[in-house]
C-alpha positions in Angstrom: -17.6 -86.1 -35.8 -15.9 -86.1 -32.4 -12.6 -84.7 -33.7 -14.2 -82.2 -35.9 -15.8 -80.9 -32.8 -12.9 -80.8 -30.9 -10.8 -78.8 -34.1 -13.6 -76.1 -33.7 -13.3 -75.9 -30.1 -9.1 -75.6 -30.5 -9.4 -72.8 -33.2 -12.3 -70.9 -31.4 -9.1 -71.5 -28.1 -6.6 -70.1 -31.0 -8.9 -67.4 -32.0 -9.3 -66.3 -28.4 -6.0 -66.6 -27.6 -5.1 -64.7 -30.2 -7.8 -62.0 -29.6 -6.4 -61.4 -25.8 -2.6 -61.1 -27.0 -3.8 -58.3 -29.0 -5.7 -56.9 -26.2 -3.1 -57.4 -24.1 -0.5 -55.7 -26.4 -3.3 -52.6 -27.2 -3.5 -52.4 -23.7 0.6 -52.5 -22.8 0.7 -49.9 -25.8 -1.9 -47.3 -24.3 -0.1 -47.9 -21.0 3.3 -47.1 -22.8 1.8 -44.0 -24.5 0.0 -42.9 -21.3 3.3 -43.1 -19.9 4.9 -41.3 -22.5 2.3 -38.6 -21.8 2.8 -38.3 -18.7 6.5 -37.9 -19.5 5.8 -35.1 -21.5 3.9 -33.0 -18.8 6.5 -33.7 -16.2 9.3 -32.2 -19.0 7.0 -29.6 -19.6 6.6 -28.7 -15.7 10.5 -28.9 -15.0 11.2 -26.6 -18.2 8.5 -24.1 -17.0 10.2 -24.4 -13.2 13.5 -24.2 -14.4 13.1 -21.3 -16.6 11.3 -19.0 -13.9 13.8 -19.8 -11.3 16.7 -18.6 -13.7 14.8 -15.8 -14.4 14.0 -15.3 -10.6 17.2 -15.7 -9.5 19.0 -13.6 -12.7 16.4 -10.6 -11.6 17.3 -10.9 -7.4 20.8 -10.7 -7.9 20.4 -7.5 -10.1 17.9 -5.7 -7.6 20.3 -6.7 -4.7 23.1 -5.6 -6.5 21.6 -2.4 -7.4 20.2 -1.7 -3.7 23.9 -1.9 -2.5 24.9 -0.3 -4.9 22.7 2.9 -4.2 23.1 1.6 0.0 26.9 2.7 -0.7 26.7 5.6 -3.0 23.5 7.6 -2.4 23.4 9.7 0.9 20.8 9.6 3.6 17.9 10.3 3.3 17.5 8.5 0.2 14.2 9.2 -1.8 11.6 7.1 -2.3 10.2 8.4 -5.4 9.2 6.2 -8.2 12.8 6.3 -9.7 14.0 5.1 -6.4 16.1 2.2 -6.9 15.0 1.2 -3.2 11.7 1.2 -3.9 12.3 -0.6 -7.1 12.8 -3.7 -5.6 9.1 -3.7 -4.1 9.0 -5.3 -7.8 10.1 -8.7 -6.7 6.9 -9.3 -4.4 4.9 -8.7 -7.8 6.9 -11.2 -9.3 5.8 -13.6 -6.2 2.7 -13.0 -6.9 2.8 -14.4 -10.2 4.6 -17.3 -8.9 0.8 -17.6 -6.8 -1.4 -17.0 -9.6 0.3 -19.4 -11.7 0.6 -22.8 -9.2 -3.0 -21.4 -8.3 -4.3 -22.4 -12.0 -2.0 -25.9 -12.0 -3.6 -27.2 -8.6 -6.9 -26.2 -10.1 -6.5 -27.7 -13.0 -5.1 -31.0 -11.5 -7.8 -31.1 -9.1 -10.5 -31.0 -11.8 -8.7 -33.8 -13.7 -8.1 -36.4 -11.0 -7.1 -39.0 -13.1 -4.9 -36.9 -15.3 -1.6 -39.2 -14.2 -3.7 -42.3 -13.9 -2.3 -45.4 -16.3 -5.9 -46.5 -16.4 -7.0 -43.7 -19.3 -7.9 -45.0 -22.5 -5.7 -43.6 -25.1 -8.8 -40.3 -26.3 -9.0 -39.8 -22.5 -5.0 -39.4 -22.4 -4.4 -37.3 -25.5 -7.4 -35.0 -24.7 -5.8 -34.3 -21.3 -2.1 -33.9 -22.5 -3.6 -31.2 -25.1 -5.3 -29.7 -22.4 -2.3 -29.9 -20.1 -0.2 -28.5 -22.8 -2.0 -25.5 -23.5 -2.8 -25.1 -19.8 0.8 -24.6 -19.2 2.0 -23.1 -22.0 -0.4 -20.1 -21.0 1.0 -20.2 -17.6 4.3 -19.8 -19.3 3.4 -17.0 -21.4 2.1 -15.4 -18.2 5.0 -15.5 -16.1 7.3 -14.3 -19.3 4.9 -11.3 -19.6 4.8 -10.5 -15.8 8.6 -10.8 -15.5 9.3 -8.8 -18.8 6.7 -6.5 -17.4 8.6 -6.7 -14.3 12.3 -5.9 -15.4 11.3 -3.3 -17.4 9.2 -1.4 -14.3 12.7 -2.0 -12.2 14.4 -0.3 -15.1 12.1 2.8 -15.7 11.2 2.8 -12.6 7.7 2.0 -12.5 5.2 0.1 -14.1 3.4 1.2 -17.8 1.8 4.0 -16.6 -0.8 4.4 -19.5 -2.3 1.7 -21.5 -1.7 1.7 -25.4 -5.0 3.0 -27.2 -5.9 5.5 -29.9 -8.4 7.3 -27.8 -7.1 10.3 -26.0 -5.7 10.1 -22.6 -7.5 13.1 -20.3 -5.9 14.2 -17.3 -6.7 17.6 -15.9 -9.2 18.6 -18.8 -6.5 18.3 -20.9 -6.1 15.6 -23.9 -3.3 13.5 -24.8 -1.8 11.1 -27.2 -0.5 8.0 -25.7 1.4 7.8 -29.1 2.8 11.0 -29.2 2.8 12.9 -25.8 4.0 10.5 -23.7 6.5 12.8 -22.5 3.9 15.7 -22.0 1.9 13.2 -20.0 4.8 12.2 -17.5 5.5 16.0 -17.1 2.0 16.5 -16.2 1.4 13.7 -13.7 5.2 14.7 -12.3 4.2 18.3 -12.1 1.4 17.4 -9.6 2.2 17.0 -5.7 2.1 13.5 -4.5 1.4 13.6 -1.1 2.0 10.1 0.7 1.8 8.8 4.1 4.5 10.3 6.5 6.5 9.1 9.7 8.1 10.5 12.7 6.6 13.6 12.6 6.1 15.7 15.9 2.6 14.1 17.1 -0.5 15.4 16.4 -2.8 17.6 19.5 -2.9 15.5 22.4 -2.3 12.6 21.1 1.1 10.1 20.9 0.8 9.7 16.5 3.9 10.2 14.7 2.4 8.8 11.7 -0.4 8.7 9.3 -0.4 5.1 8.2 -3.2 3.3 7.9 -6.0 6.5 8.3 -4.5 9.5 6.7 -4.7 8.3 3.0 -8.4 10.9 2.0 -6.6 13.7 4.2 -3.7 13.0 2.1 -5.9 12.8 -1.2 -7.7 15.8 0.3 -4.0 17.6 0.8 -3.3 16.8 -3.0 -6.4 18.2 -4.4 -5.5 22.0 -2.2 -2.1 21.4 -3.6 -3.2 21.5 -7.3 -5.4 24.9 -6.7 -3.1 26.6 -5.1 -0.7 25.7 -8.1 -3.0 26.5 -10.4 -3.8 30.0 -8.1 -0.3 31.0 -7.8 1.5 29.8 -11.0 -0.6 28.7 -14.2 -1.7 26.0 -15.8 1.5 25.5 -18.5 3.8 25.6 -15.0 5.9 22.5 -14.8 8.0 20.9 -12.4 11.3 19.4 -12.3 14.1 18.2 -9.7 16.0 21.7 -10.2 13.0 23.8 -9.9 13.3 26.4 -7.1 10.6 28.6 -7.9 9.5 30.7 -4.7 5.8 30.3 -5.2 6.3 26.4 -6.0 8.4 26.3 -2.1 5.8 28.8 -0.3 3.2 26.5 -1.2 5.3 23.2 -0.5 5.7 24.4 2.9 1.7 25.5 3.5 1.9 21.3 3.2 4.7 20.0 5.2 3.8 18.1 8.3 4.3 20.4 11.2 1.7 21.9 14.0 2.1 25.3 12.1 1.9 25.0 8.6 -1.9 25.8 7.2 -2.6 23.1 5.4 -0.4 20.1 7.2 -1.8 17.0 8.1 -1.8 18.0 11.9 -3.9 21.2 10.6 -6.7 19.2 8.6 -6.7 16.3 11.7 -7.6 18.7 14.0 -9.7 20.5 11.9 -11.7 16.9 11.3 -12.1 16.3 15.5 -13.5 19.8 15.8 -15.9 18.4 13.0 -16.7 14.9 15.2 -14.1 13.1 13.7 -10.9 12.3 16.3 -7.7 12.3 15.5 -6.2 9.4 14.0 -9.7 8.0 12.6 -10.7 7.7 8.7 -12.4 10.5 6.8 -14.3 10.3 3.9 -14.1 13.0 0.8 -16.8 15.0 2.4 -15.5 15.3 5.9 -12.0 16.4 4.2 -13.4 18.9 1.9 -15.0 20.3 5.3 -12.1 20.8 7.2 -10.2 22.8 4.2 -13.1 24.7 3.9 -13.1 25.6 7.7 -9.0 25.8 7.3 -10.0 28.2 4.2 -12.3 30.4 5.9 -10.4 30.6 9.1 -10.0 34.3 10.2 -6.7 33.5 11.0 -5.4 31.4 7.6 -6.5 33.0 3.8 -5.2 31.9 1.1 -7.2 33.6 -1.4 -9.0 30.7 -2.2 -13.1 30.0 -1.5 -13.8 26.6 -1.1 -17.6 26.0 -1.8 -19.0 22.5 -1.4 -22.0 21.7 -3.2 -24.3 19.6 -0.7 -27.6 17.7 -1.5 -25.8 16.8 -5.4 -27.0 20.6 -6.6 -24.7 23.2 -7.6 -26.3 27.1 -6.5 -25.1 29.6 -9.0 -26.1 32.3 -7.0 -24.3 31.0 -3.4 -21.3 30.4 -5.0 -21.0 34.3 -6.8 -22.5 35.3 -3.5 -19.1 33.8 -1.7 -16.4 34.3 -4.5 -17.5 38.0 -5.2 -15.3 40.3 -2.5 -14.5 43.7 -2.5 -10.5 43.7 -2.3 -8.2 42.5 -4.8 -5.9 40.8 -2.8 -5.7 38.1 0.0 -6.3 38.7 3.6 -3.9 39.3 6.2 -2.9 36.0 7.3 -1.9 35.5 10.8 0.7 32.9 10.3 4.5 33.0 10.1 5.5 35.2 7.3 7.4 32.0 5.2 3.4 30.7 4.7 2.2 33.5 3.0 1.7 33.2 -0.9 0.3 36.1 -2.2 -0.4 36.9 -6.3 -2.2 39.9 -8.2 -5.7 37.9 -9.3 -6.6 37.7 -12.7 -10.1 39.1 -11.8 -10.1 41.5 -9.0 -13.8 41.4 -7.9 -13.7 36.9 -8.0 -11.9 34.9 -5.1 -10.8 32.0 -6.8 -13.0 29.0 -6.1 -12.6 25.6 -5.1 -15.9 23.7 -6.0 -16.4 20.1 -4.4 -18.9 18.6 -5.5 -19.8 15.2 -3.1 -21.7 12.8 -4.7 -23.1 8.9 -4.0 -22.8 7.3 -7.3 -24.2 3.6 -6.2 -25.0 1.7 -3.2 -22.3 -1.0 -2.3 -20.7 -0.5 -6.2 -20.3 2.1 -8.8 -23.3 2.1 -10.6 -21.5 1.7 -14.3 -24.0 4.4 -15.7 -22.3 7.0 -13.9 -19.4 6.3 -15.9 -19.6 8.7 -18.8 -20.5 11.4 -16.4 -17.2 11.0 -14.9 -15.1 10.9 -17.7 -17.3 14.1 -18.9 -16.1 15.7 -15.9 -12.2 14.6 -16.8 -12.7 16.5 -19.8 -13.7 20.3 -18.6 -10.3 22.3 -18.8 -11.3 23.2 -14.8 -11.2 20.0 -13.5 -8.6 19.4 -11.1 -9.4 15.8 -10.3 -11.7 13.4 -8.2 -11.2 12.7 -4.2 -12.7 9.0 -3.7 -10.8 5.8 -4.0 -11.8 1.7 -4.0 -13.1 0.1 -1.0 -10.8 0.8 2.2 -8.4 2.4 -0.7 -8.5 6.5 -0.5 -6.9 7.6 -3.7 -6.4 11.0 -5.6 -8.0 10.5 -9.3 -6.4 12.8 -12.0 -8.0 11.3 -15.4 -8.5 8.3 -17.2 -7.4 6.2 -20.4 -9.8 4.4 -22.4 -11.7 2.3 -19.8 -9.3 2.8 -16.7 -9.3 6.0 -14.4 -5.7 7.4 -13.7 -5.0 8.4 -9.6 -1.9 9.0 -7.4 -1.7 6.9 -4.2 -0.8 8.2 -1.2 0.1 4.8 0.1 3.6 4.7 0.5 4.8 5.7 3.8 8.4 7.9 3.9 10.0 10.1 6.3 8.9 13.6 7.4 11.1 15.7 5.5 11.4 19.7 4.8 12.2 21.3 1.5 13.1 24.5 2.5 14.9 26.7 0.0 16.0 23.3 -2.0 19.7 24.5 -1.8 20.9 21.2 -0.5 20.8 17.7 -2.2 19.0 16.4 1.2 16.8 19.3 0.4 16.5 18.3 -3.3 15.8 14.4 -1.7 13.0 16.1 -0.3 11.6 17.7 -3.0 11.8 14.4 -4.7 9.1 13.1 -2.5 6.6 15.1 -3.4 6.7 13.8 -7.2 5.6 10.5 -9.2 6.3 10.3 -12.7 3.7 7.5 -13.5 -0.1 7.6 -12.4 -1.7 4.3 -10.7 -4.7 2.9 -12.9 -7.9 0.4 -12.6 -10.9 0.0 -14.1 -14.1 2.3 -13.1 -16.0 -0.5 -12.1 -13.4 -0.5 -9.0 -13.8 2.4 -8.0 -16.3 3.4 -4.8 -19.3 4.8 -5.1 -18.6 7.6 -2.8 -16.5 10.4 -4.7 -16.3 14.5 -4.5 -15.5 15.9 -8.1 -13.5 19.2 -8.0 -13.5 22.1 -10.3 -11.3 24.8 -9.8 -12.4 28.3 -11.2 -9.8 31.3 -10.9 -12.0 33.7 -12.8 -15.7 34.5 -13.0 -15.1 33.4 -16.5 -13.7 30.0 -15.4 -16.9 29.6 -13.7 -19.3 30.4 -16.5 -17.4 28.3 -18.6 -17.6 25.0 -16.4 -21.5 25.5 -15.9 -21.6 26.0 -19.8 -19.7 22.9 -20.5 -21.8 20.9 -18.3 -24.9 22.1 -20.1 -23.4 21.3 -23.6 -24.4 17.7 -25.1 -21.2 16.1 -26.4 -21.5 12.9 -24.8 -24.8 11.7 -24.0 -25.2 9.8 -20.6 -28.2 7.6 -19.3 -27.6 9.3 -15.3 -27.1 12.8 -14.2 -24.3 13.1 -12.2 -25.9 16.6 -10.4 -27.5 19.7 -11.1 -27.3 23.0 -11.4 -29.4 26.3 -10.7 -29.3 30.2 -10.6 -30.8 30.0 -7.1 -32.1 27.8 -4.6 -35.9 27.9 -4.6 -37.8 28.8 -1.2 -40.3 26.1 -2.1 -37.2 23.7 -1.8 -39.1 20.6 -0.6 -43.0 21.5 -1.5 -45.5 19.4 -3.9 -45.8 22.5 -6.3 -42.3 22.7 -7.3 -42.1 19.0 -7.8 -45.3 19.4 -10.1 -44.4 22.3 -12.1 -40.4 20.5 -12.1 -41.9 17.4 -13.7 -44.3 19.5 -16.2 -41.4 21.8 -17.0 -39.0 18.2 -18.0 -42.0 17.4 -20.8 -41.6 20.9 -22.0 -38.0 21.3 -22.1 -37.8 18.0 -23.5 -39.2 19.0 -27.1 -37.2 22.6 -26.9 -33.4 23.3 -27.7 -33.3 22.8 -24.2 -32.9 19.0 -24.3 -29.6 19.2 -25.3 -28.4 20.5 -22.1 -26.8 18.5 -19.2 -28.6 15.7 -18.8 -26.4 14.4 -22.1 -23.2 15.3 -20.4 -24.7 13.5 -17.2 -25.5 16.4 -16.0 -28.5 18.2 -14.7 -29.1 21.8 -15.0 -32.2 23.6 -13.5 -32.6 27.3 -14.2 -35.1 28.8 -11.3 -35.8 32.3 -12.8 -37.9 35.0 -11.2 -41.1 34.8 -14.0 -44.1 36.7 -12.7 -45.7 33.1 -12.9 -43.2 31.8 -10.9 -42.8 28.5 -12.6 -39.5 26.7 -12.9 -37.8 24.5 -15.3 -35.4 22.0 -16.0 -33.5 21.0 -18.8 -33.4 17.1 -17.3 -33.7 15.4 -20.7 -36.3 13.7 -20.0 -35.0 12.4 -16.7 -37.4 13.5 -13.7 -35.7 14.8 -11.1 -38.3 15.5 -8.1 -37.6 16.6 -4.6 -38.2 14.3 -1.4 -40.2 16.0 1.8 -37.1 16.8 3.6 -36.3 19.4 0.8 -33.4 16.8 -1.1 -33.0 15.6 -4.7 -33.8 12.7 -5.1 -34.0 10.3 -8.6 -36.4 7.5 -9.4 -33.7 6.1 -11.8 -31.1 5.2 -9.3 -32.8 3.6 -7.2 -31.5 5.2 -3.9 -31.8 9.0 -3.2 -29.0 11.1 -3.4 -30.1 12.9 -0.5 -29.3 9.4 1.5 -26.1 10.6 1.0 -24.6 11.3 4.3 -21.0 11.5 6.1 -21.0 7.7 6.9 -21.4 7.2 3.5 -18.2 8.9 2.2 -15.7 6.7 5.1 -13.6 5.2 2.8 -10.7 3.5 4.7 -7.2 3.8 4.7 
């Protein structure tokens, strides 16, 4: 009996020993497997770093050699336009940004998996971690390759991909283009705009010691690009295109108006001093409204007449009678201007009685961020043939918006510091290089949601028919939008802020919503007010069911937007440089 019991104990001990051996073997196998996983992950990371380092080294060598060739072969001053090799060197920083973001993702992954390299994980967890690690590293490698491809392509072509690949048309200044078929025409349209940026080493402004506008003049530069576009349309035509050999005397005269000298009518000096007379010290940041007011003061001066009437539609309302009163003149020619003859630009008007109009409509489309309900209205504005862009930007960054592609807005960015240059007659190589600094071949682009809510929508109406066409287009229903951008009325009502106007307005909204006028501009994102002089004194609005009322102060407000449009003041438009 005793021997039987001892035999059983021995069997149990042997069984336990075998189980322990199997467990030990299993643990050893798991540890071996974990070590293999760790080795694979380390190999993945090493291959990633080696591949990236080789690409980065090759790119840096190519950039350095090209810079060396350019610095030897191209005389000073070298152009800083988008096709300049010196400018392309800045793409190196984009690679650095890509590297930093990639390593940030790796660090985040390791923080989320603190036991990732521990040998005490079971095989299931190790396999899962390995698969996750492989996926993360694979995505990182693909991302880096795409960024490197983009950067190298940007270096070879002179810039980033300018237009997104999309089936929908690209709209620039009221014209539509196909990315697939009209890419060269698109780039020609962009390069024909004047690209006006920060400058340095110009003569000091006023009584200050400022010889550069870096950090404060970006909105002034956006305003210069706007008025330059208006002047090109006024004195040339919409089909005119710039190229590096262009020596059109009217174009050269327009360039001279904008050069950074104390006597040029539309120079940074003149606009900054005009802004100072409006209470904005030289060297301070300006908003779209202030820049428009400064430009208006210059264009309406008795000393400067460039045959353009600049009208600023305040209170988010375009009053047609006021605009026509400002644009109808008895003379068919520009008034004499008291500036040197080199700055005189005068061509016959298509409509002798109508002074060409630059219409600026300052808007506030949100509190701190752009209300995306307004995006369809902004797109609609870009599609009107008389549109010449929008001045605005993103927070702390003024830009000149020229159109849109799909869900991205296209812009010209003034935040490049270039030396002060003079184009003159564009006969020498230096003058030709100077002219190229006023043009860029590819626009920037960003999502609509990144826009600052303070903008100014702009139109250029060369004739009265153009102005009527703008009003008509704004009244057509070809795009449904949730909120109107601004209003159009025949004349400013005498009872602008009275309760009777509010009441009759609201009443007529209900009436007009049942009639054909229901399909007017609210569908586009704009509200048209028809304020006729009928015997009953009634006033109707084609608001498409969106009630617009007037506050006691006499400015428009909307119960939908959450903030009265009348709250827009000059400070609302401050976008820093």
